[in-house]
Each structure stands twice: as structure tokens, then as C-alpha cells.
N, C-alpha and C positions, 0 to 999 in steps of 0.2 A: 754214445750219443753225442751228436754235435748240433749245435744251435748257431746259425748264421743270421747276422741282423744287416739290413740294407736301408739306407747307406751308412747309418750310425745310430746311436742312441744308447740308452741304458735298460737294465733289467734287474729288478729288486728280487724277485723270486722265481723258481722254477719247478713246477710240480710235475710228477710222473705219476699218472693214475692208472690203477688196475682193480680188478674185482677184490673185494674183502675176503678174508678167510671166513669160513662159515661160522665159526665160534664168535667171530666179531660182528658179522653181518646180522646174526640173530638177536643181537642186542639193540638193533634199530627198528623203529616202526615202519610199516609199509608207506610209500611215499604219499598216498592219498590221506593217510592218518597222521602224518607228521605235521608238527607246527613249528614255526620259527621261535627261537629262544634268543634273548638278548645276551650279547657277550658282556659278562660281568667282570671278568679278570681286568685289572687296572693294566693299561698299556704303559710300560715305563717310558719315562721322558729322557730326552738328550741331556747328558750331563753338562754340556757346554752351551753357552748362548750361540744362536746363529748369527746374531749381530748385537751391538750395543745400543740400547735404546737411549733417545735423547730427545726431550721435548722442552726446549728452552722458553722460559716466560720473558716478559719485558725487563724485569730486573737483570736477568742472566744476560740479555741481550746488550743492555746498557754497559754492564760490566766488561763484557767482551769487546765492544766498540771502544771503550776507554783504554784498552791495551793496545790499540793501533796507533803506531807513531807516524806522524807526518813524514812523507817521503819514502816510507818503507811499504813494500809491496804486500798485499794481504789477499787471502782467497775470498773473492767476492760472491763466489757460489757455495759459501759454507751455511749450513743451518745455524751455526753459532753465531752468526751475524745477521740472521734474518732472511736468507735466501729461502725459495720455496719452489716447489715443483708445479708448473702450471699444467702440463699435459704429458702423458706417457702413452704410447699406443699399445704397449704389451708388456705386461708385469707377470709373466707366466710363472717365473720361478721365485720372485722377491720383489718387494716393492721399490719402485723408482727412486723414492725418497732417500734410499741408502747412499745413492752416488754423491750426496750433498752432506753426508755426515762428516763432522769434524774429526773423527777418530780414524786412525789406521785401519784398513779392513783386516778382518781376523780369519775369513775363510771365503769360499767361493759363493755362499748364500748371502754374505755381506756386500751386496752390490746389486745391480740391475742385470737381469738377463731374459731376453725374449724367447719365445718358442722357436724351434727350427722352421726354415722356410726353404722350399725349393723352386718358389715361384720366380720366373725371370723378373728382374727389375724391382723386386720386393726390397722394402726398407722399413725399419722402426725408427721412431723418433721420440726424444724427451725434450721438454722445454722448461728451462729454469729462468725463473725471475731473479735477478740478482739482488743482493742485499742492498746495493746502491748504485743508482745509474751512474755510470762512469765510463771512462775510456778503459780499454783492456790492453794489457801489456803481453800476457802469456796465457796459454791454455795447456793443461796437463791432463792426460788420459792415463788412468792407472788401471793396469789389467794383471796385477799382481797374482791373483788366484785363478784367473782365466787362462789355463795353460794351453788348452786345446780349443776353446769355444769362444775366443774374442772375436769381433767381427772382422770380415774380410777388408772392408772399406768403411771410411767415415767421411763426413763433411759437416761443417760447423757454420751456422748463420748467426747473425746478431740482429736484434731489433733496435733501430734507432729512429726516432720521431715517426713511429708507425710504418716503417719501411725495413723490410728485411735485407740485410747486405751480407754479402759472402765474406766470412773471415778466414776460413780454410777450405780451399778446393778439395774435392773428393780425392781421397788418397788412401792407398793400401797400407793397412797397419797390422796385417796378420803376422808379420816377422817379430812384433812387439808381444805376442802372448807371453804371459807371465812377467811381463816387464812394464815399464812406462814410456810414454812418449810426450814430448813437449814441443810446442809450436810458439813461436814468437808473433805477435800481432802487430802489424804495421799502421792499421787505421787510428786515427784521433778520434773518430766519431764516438759520441756518448751512446752507450749500449745499455739497454734496460733489461733485455731478455737475451738468452742464448739458446739456440735449437741445435742439438747435436742428432744427426741421423746416422744410423748403422746400416750397412749393406752386407748381405741381405738379412743378417740376424746377428745374434751373439750378445756378449755381455761385457761389462766393465765394473770395476769396483768402485772408482771414484772419478769425478769430473771436478776439476779445479780451474777456476777462472781468475786470474791474477790482475788486480788493478792497483793504483797507488793512491793513497789518501792526499 
């Protein structure tokens, strides 16, 4: 038997059904007399976490900011400093908040990935409110565990005084699957939010936005 999948995708189970042997079929009620029964057996849980949970309070944020040295770059899109997700158009496989986790990713589920799309011109986007309104020096995209399903292209904008300005022109990043890509940012504008668009779909583990205190 051969199963073909077009154009791609995953399969968890494959069942091949046939008539039950008579000695087994005789143990079942006729369909009109049968009743649904709740599945009582406990489903085993995964032994490994899908991601590291992190919910910092004000005390934790204050402690983290105290470790940032003047003149040193810091990740302005880190939840450890107070960055938050403003908007995410698609969280099909995992919550978008994982892209601002301060921890290194541990698997493909530890990141943001949208559902597949074959619609011409389609894109997904996530908007991050930075921990501190500031100029941006560098942007890093981490696709470590997205070996085959990172986006084809990306573009990044920054919100400055209620106006979106282009930080990174639309660029093909498919070659960086399973790796990282970094962009230097030349503008000196004060950026409050960052908008990442992925074309047409795909995922990434981390989005890091570097500023200098």
C-alpha cells in the first residue's frame, strides 16, 4: 500500500479497516442498540516540556533590568524585560509569545508557526511591543528547529511616533532553515513596536531586537 500526500503535511495514524471476524463481531451490539462510552483510560503525557514556561512579575523585571549595563546591547524584545505580543494573525501550532522567550529554544514547538497557505500574496504577522522605546541596532531571527518549515520571505517594520517605517525590506530567508539570520538596522528612529511579516507562512523560534541602553 502507498499513501501520497500533496503538496506536503503530516500524518499521525493510518488505519486499514476490514470486516471483523465472526467471533469478534458477535461481541458487539447492533448499531441501533449501541451507545457511546467515554474513554476512561488515561492518555500518557509527554515526558518532555514543549516549552519552558516563564511569567515574570514586576520584581523579576526590575531585577533583570538592573543587570543591563549602560552601553551594552540588550534584547529589547525579551519577555524577561517586559516585551509583550500585541498581535498575532495565526497561532496554529503554538503561542506567538514563545518568540520573545528569554530561553534558548528546545524544540520546534518552542516557537511560533502558522498554518500552511497556498494563497498567492498571503502572509502572517506578529507585532511585538518592545520592553523600552528605543533605537534599534540589530534584528535576529532564529529558525533553529524549523529545518524544513521556516518562511520563504520576511519583512520587518517599526512603529515610531504612530508611523510604521520599514526596517528590513522583504527578503528571502529560506536558506536559513535550521539556523539564524541577523540584520543590522541603520535608522536612528525611536521604535516602540516591531512588526514581523512572514510570506506566505512558516515558523521561527525566536525574534530578538537589540538596542543599547
